[in-house]
N, C-alpha and C positions, 0 to 999 in steps of 0.2 A: 818657508823655515822663518821666513822675514816677516810672514804675518803672522805667524806663531811669536817669533821674539816678542812685539808688536803686544800682545794678548796684556792688559791688566792683569795684574795679579798683586796687586799691593792690600788687596784685602787680607793676606795669608801676613802680612810685615806686623801688623795689631797683636796677632795671636804670639807670632812665632819671638815677637821681639826679646821677651824675656825667656822665655822654654828653655831651660835646660835639656828635655830629652820631646824627641819626637819619634815616631813609627812613620813608617812611608808606605805604604801597600798599593803594591796591585795585584793581577791574577794572572796567569795565559802571559796571553807576548806582553802584558803591563807589567808583569814580576820584575824586567829586565832591567825598563825605566824607573820601576820604585828600588830597585838596586844602584844605579848611579847615583842617584837622586838626594839617598842615604848620605854616599859619601862624600858629596860638594858638603852638606848639611857637615856634615863632620869635618872634613878637610879646610872649607874655608870659614865656616861663622864660628867654630868653636865649640859644635853642642854633639850631644850624645845621639844620633840616628841611627835606626834600624830600621834594616826595609823587611817586610815578612809580602808571603803569600795570601790572602783574606783567610781562607781557611786554616792557614798553620797560624793564627794572629787571636783563632777562638780560640784556641790550648792553653796554654800561661799565660803571653805576654796578654791577651786581651784583660787579666786582673789589675795591667797596673794600669792604662790607661783612666784618666780621672784627670777631672778640671785639674789644667797647671802642667795635662801632659795632654799633648791634642799629638794625632794623627792626619797624615797627608793622603789621601785615597785619592787614584786614581783608574779609570773605568775605561775603557772604551769597547764601539759598538758591534759588541758579539754577545755570543753565552754567557760569557761571565760578569755582564753588566748587572746583574739582577741582584745578583752576589754582594758583591759592593754598595749596591743603595739597600738592600736589607740592611746589611755589616753599616753604614753612617748616618743609618735613620737608627739603627740600637744603641748607638754607641752617643751620638747628638740625644736620646732619652735618657743619657745615664748623668749628662753634662759635661761630656769627652768634648772638648773642641774639636769641631770635624771640618778638616778642612779637601773641600772634593771637586776633580774636576772628572770632567767628562760623564757625569750623573748628577742626577737630581736626586737631594734626600733632605728632608725637614729639620730643621735646625743645624744643616751643614750651612759654612760658610763655602758658597761657590764661586768655583773659579772658571772662569770662559774656556773656551778649549771649540779650535774651528773643528770642522766636522769631515771626518775623515775617514777611508777604510779601516780596518782594526787593526791588519797589519804596518800601518804606517804611521796611525795614530802615537802611540808613545813616544815615538820620534819628536812630536812637535810637542807632546806632555810633559817631554824632556829637556825641550829648546824655550817652550814659557818657564818655564821652573827656574833653570839659569838666569835668568837674567833676574825673576825674586831672589834667586837663593844672591849674589851680587848686591843685590837694595840693600837687602837683611845685615849680610856681613859690613856693607859699610856704615850698615844704623849700627850694626853693636861695635862701630870701631874700631872693624879689622878692614887691611887690604883683601879684596878677595882676588891679585894677584899676586900676589903676596905671600901664602901663608904661614906662619909661622911652622919651624923647625918641619919643614919638606921639602925637596927639592924637585920642583915641577915636570924633571929632564931625566929618566932612569937609566943607565947604560945595561946593557947587559953584554954577556961575553958568547 
């Protein structure tokens, strides 16, 4: 986790600083990580972010992606990786800003990842993304530790 926290995802900041919308994409065990990260973008950066499975994205949501509407794609070392790489390549060819962690695709901004078993890779991706999101929030003039209108503790009965 410490090594993952130290990964440099600052290349994503240039693309996300002025973005109003973002798709966070994962597949298989990576989908939960995508959902968590989309939530953190909303909460700390005040941006509209949605998580999708790479298969689900190919339906209606696919058409919204364009220049100025980036996508952050997560991949892990399993059978889903090639589909994420194909999707990233297709979107990059269309001019969609692609931020890609855990895979390689032409035209994408590659974000470093620690090589790990597929089952734990999403956890490491989330750790690296947290640091980048906190930096983005500050860059956008927000305090990631005190999101507006939110209480970080939810009491249940």
